[in-house]
N, C-alpha and C positions, 0 to 999 in steps of 0.2 A: 430318876424321872425318865420315862420312855420318850424317844425322839419322835417328833411328828414326821409325816411323809415329806413335807416341804423342807424340813431341816435335813432330812436324810439325802434328798436330791440336791439341795442347794449347796451345802458346804459340809465337808467332813470335819470331825473334831481333830484337834492338834494331837499328834502322837506324844506319848509320855517321854519325857527327856528332861534336859536341863531347863528349869523354869526361866532362867535368865536369857535363853536363846530367843532371838526375834522370831515372831510368827511368820510363816510363809504367806506370800501374797496369793489370795484366792481369786480366780476369775469367775464372776457370777454367771450363772447359766439361766436360761429361760425355762421355766417349769410350767407345764400345763396343769392348771389347778384340778384337784380331785374333788368330786362332788361331796365327799365325806369330810373334807377339810373345813376348818372354821373360817369364816370370812376374814377375820383379822390376820390369819396366818398367810393367806394367798394374795393379799392386796398389793404388796410390793412387787411380786413376780408378775402379776397381771399388768401392772403399769409399765414394767420393763418390756414385756412382750408387745404392748401397744406402741411403745416408743420405737422398738426395732422395726415393727411393721410399717410405721409411718416413714422411717428413714429409708426402708427398702423401696417403697412406692415413690419417694421423692428422687431417688437416684436416677440419672439419665440412662435411658435404654440405648443399647447399641443399634444404630440405624442400619437398616437393611440396605444392601448394595442396590443402587438404582438399576432397574431393568433396561437394557439397551433397546431402543426403538428399532424396528425393522427398517432396512434401507428401502426407500421408494424409488425404484428404477423406472425409467420411461420404457414403454413397450417398444419392441423392435419395429422398424419400418416394414411395411408390407413389401413383398418381393414378387414381381410378376414375370420375371425371366427375360424382360425386354432389354435390360442393360446388364451386361456381364460384369461390369466393374462394381455394381452394387451388391453382388453376391457376397463378397468378402466382408463387407460391412454388416450384412444381415446375419451371417454366421457369428461374427464377433458379438453382436448385440444379444443373440440367443445365448451365447456362452456366458455372458455377464449374468443373466438371469439364472443359469444353471449353478453358478458359483454362489450367488447371493442366497438362493433358496435350495441349498443342497438337500435338505430333508424332504422337499417336495419332489425334486428331480433326482431321486435316488436310483432310478433305473433308466435305461435307454428308451423304453417304451414311452415314458412320460416326456422325455426330451423330444422325441420324434413327433409325438402328438402335439406338443406345444409349438414346434416349428411349422408343422402343417397348417395350424390355425392362422398363420400369418402369410401363407402363400395365396396368390391370386393369379388370374390369367392363365397363360400357358404353363407356368410352373406348377400350379395346382392341377391343371388338366393332365400333366404327366403322371401324377400319382393317383389321381382320382379313380380311374377304371379298376385298378387292382383292389381298391377298398370297396367299391360298389359290387364287384363280382364275388365278394366273400372270400377272396384269396388271402393268404398270409405270406406276403413277400418277406424275404429275409431282412430287408432294411427297416421293417416296421418296428423291430425290437433291437436294432443295432444302430446307434447314432453315427458311428464311423462309416458304415455302409450307406446310410441315408445322406450323409454329407458328401460322400464320393459320388453318389447318384446325382446330386445337385450340381457339383462341380463339373462332372462329365458332360451333362446335358445343357447347362446354363452358364457355366463359367467361361473364362477366356480360353480360346483354343490353344494359344501358346503364351501363357502368362509371363514366362521369362523373356521371350522374344519381344513381346509387346512392351514390357517394362523397360527393356534395353533401348528400344526405339523411342519411347516417350522420354526417358531420362536424358537422352542425347540431344533432344531438341528443346528440353525445358530451359526457359530463360526467365529471368526476373525483370519485369518492366521497371522503368525508371521511377514511375509514380506508385510502385507497390512496396509493401513492407517485407522485410527479410523473414519474419516469422511465417508468412504465407508461403514464401518460396521454399523454405526448409520443410514445412509441413508436407508439401507435395513431393519434395525430393526424398524425404524419409519414407513416404508411402511406397514410392517406386523402388528405392534401395532395399527395402525389406524383402523384395521378391528376387533379388539378385544375390549372387555369390561372390561379389567383388570384394577385394581387400580394401583396407582403410585408405591406402594411398590412392588407389584408382577412384574411389568415391570422392576423396578430397579434391582431386584434380578435376573431376566432372562438376562438382559443386562450385568450384571457383570459376570454371568456364562459363556457367550460366548466370553469374552475378551481374547486377546492373553496373553500368560504367561508372556512375558516381561512387559506388562502393569500392571498385577497383582503384580508382584515382586516389581515394583516401587511404587505402591500405599501404601505399608506399611510405607513409609516415609511421608505420608500425613494423615490428618484427614479423617475419614470415612464419605463419603457423605451420606446424609439422604434422598435425592430426586433423581429422574431420571435426572432432569436437572443438579443438582450438580454433579452427576456421569459423565454425558456427558462432562461437562466443564473440570472436572479434567482429564478425560481420554484424551481429545483432547490436553490439555496442556502438559501432559506427552508424548503423541505421537509426538507432534510438536517438543519438545526438543530432542526426540530420533532421528528424521530424520535430525534435525539441526546438531546434533553431528556427525551423519553419513556422512553428507556432508563435515563437517570439516575434518574428517579423510580422506576422498577421496581427498580433496585438499592438505592435508599434504603429502599423499603418492599416487600420481597420477598413479603410475605403481606398484601395489602390487604384480604382478606376476613376475616382474623382480628384482631379488635380487641384492644387491650391490656387485660387484666383490671384493671390498676391504674388505668386511666383511667375504668373504669366506676363508676357510683355503687354504694354498698353495697346499696341496695335491689334493683338489677338483678342483683347477684351472689348474693343470698340468695333461693332459691326460695320459702321460707316467707314472707318479706316481700313478694315479688312476688305471691304468691297472695292475701295479705291486702290488698294495695294495688290489687287489681283494680278497674278503673273500673266504675262502675255501668252496668248495661245500659240502653240507650236504650229508651223505651217503644215498644211496637209501634204501627206506623201503622194507624189505623182507616180502612177504605175509606169514601169519601164516597158515601152512598146517597141523597143528596137528590134527590127527584124520581123515584127508581127503585122505591120501595116504596109500595104503596097503604096505605089505612087498616087493612087486615087484616094488614099485615106481609108481604105477598107482592109479587112483582114486578108492576109495572104491565104491561098488555098490550103497550104500546109497547116497554118495556125487554126483556120476554121475547122479543118478535119480533126485536128488534135482536140479542140474543145468539144466537138460533137462526140468523139470517142470517149471522152472522160466526163461527159454530162456537165460541161461547164457552160456558164452563160456566155453567149456570143458578144455581149456588150462589155461586161466588166471582168469576165474570166473567172468568176467564183462559182461555187457549187450551191445547190439548194433552190435554184429557180432558173427560169428561162428568160430570154431577152425581153419579151413583152411584159414580164412581171418584175423586171429588174428595178430596184429602188432608185438606182442612178438615172435610169431612163426617165422615171417619173419626176425626179428632181430637176433634170435638164428641161423637161417639158414645162414644168411649173415656172422655172426661171424665164423661159422663152415667152410664156403667156404674160408674165409680169412685165417683161420688157416691152412687149407690144402694147400693153395697156397704158404704159407710161408715155409712149410716143405714138399717138394716133396718126400722125403724118406718115410714118413709116408704113402703117397698115394701108393707107390710101395708095401709096406708091406700089405696094405689093399687089393690090387689086388691079391697079392700072396696067401693070406689067402682064397680069393674067389676061386682061382683055386684049 
C-alpha cells in the first residue's frame, strides 16, 4: 500500500531487523497539510500546529531595556563681566552641558555659540563687534581660544595671588557651619599649588574657637582630609546638641514664674523694695574757680578753645542753652513762689 504524504513526513517505518527489538522513540513533527490530502489524514497534525502556536504566543516576551531619560540640566547663569569671580562658575556650567550633550556639542563652534548666548553687558560687547562686521575671528571655532579670551579680559588679574590673600584671611564664624567654611576653603585651595600639609595648617588656623577647643579631646589629624572629617563630626555634634537644648527649653526668654522670688512677682513689693538712688556726682572744680566764684581766665579760655559750655564744661551747647542753667533757674523760681515774703524783701532792697 503506498504511503500518504502525511505518513512520509510524519514518521519513517522501522528498519528491518530483529522483531523482538524495541521500537525507537519518534519525535512528532509539525506538518503543513497538503491540499490534496484527505481531511482525516491531516486532522491530528493541524491540531498539533495550533497547540504549538498557542504555546508560542503565551510565552513571555523578553522585555526591551528601558531607554534612559536625558539629564535635565539648569541653564548657565548669565555673565556680564562685572564680577571676575563669577567667570569660573560660568565656564564650569557650560562644560557640564558640553559633557551631558556631547552629540550636540561635537565641535567647538557649537560650544562657543552656546556660551555667547549667555553673555550680557560688557562681556557680550567685547565679542559683538567682530560678529557684526562679518569677521571670522579665530576664537569663534576654538573653545580654548574663546575661554582664554574671556579669562584674559574678564577674569581675575592675578588669580593665584588673590586666592592666597583670600585664604589667609578666611575665618569660620562661631555661628557658622563647618561645611560652609570648607566649601569656600576648597574653592580657594583649588587655585593654589600648596601641598597637603600647608593647606591643613591654613585650614586649622581659620577654624572657629569652639571647634579648636573640642579638638583637644581627639587625636591630631595628619592630613587635610582627616582634619575636615574631624571638624565636620565635631560641628555636627555641636549643632545636634544645640537643637536638643532648643527642644528642651522652647521659650528661653520667658522665665518660669514659679522660679521667681515673691518680691519680683509682686509689683507693689518691687516698688517698695526699690534700691536707693546713688548720690549725684559733683564735678571737681578745684583750680577752675577764682575767689569770686567765677571761672579763672585760664579755665575760661580753655573752654572757649575747646567749644565747651562755660557753665557745665560739656560739649554740644553754649551757656545760655545749658540744661543745668535752666534747671537752676526753675528751682529758683519754685523757691520764690513758695516764699512770697522773700520776694517782698528783694523788691524792697531794690527800692
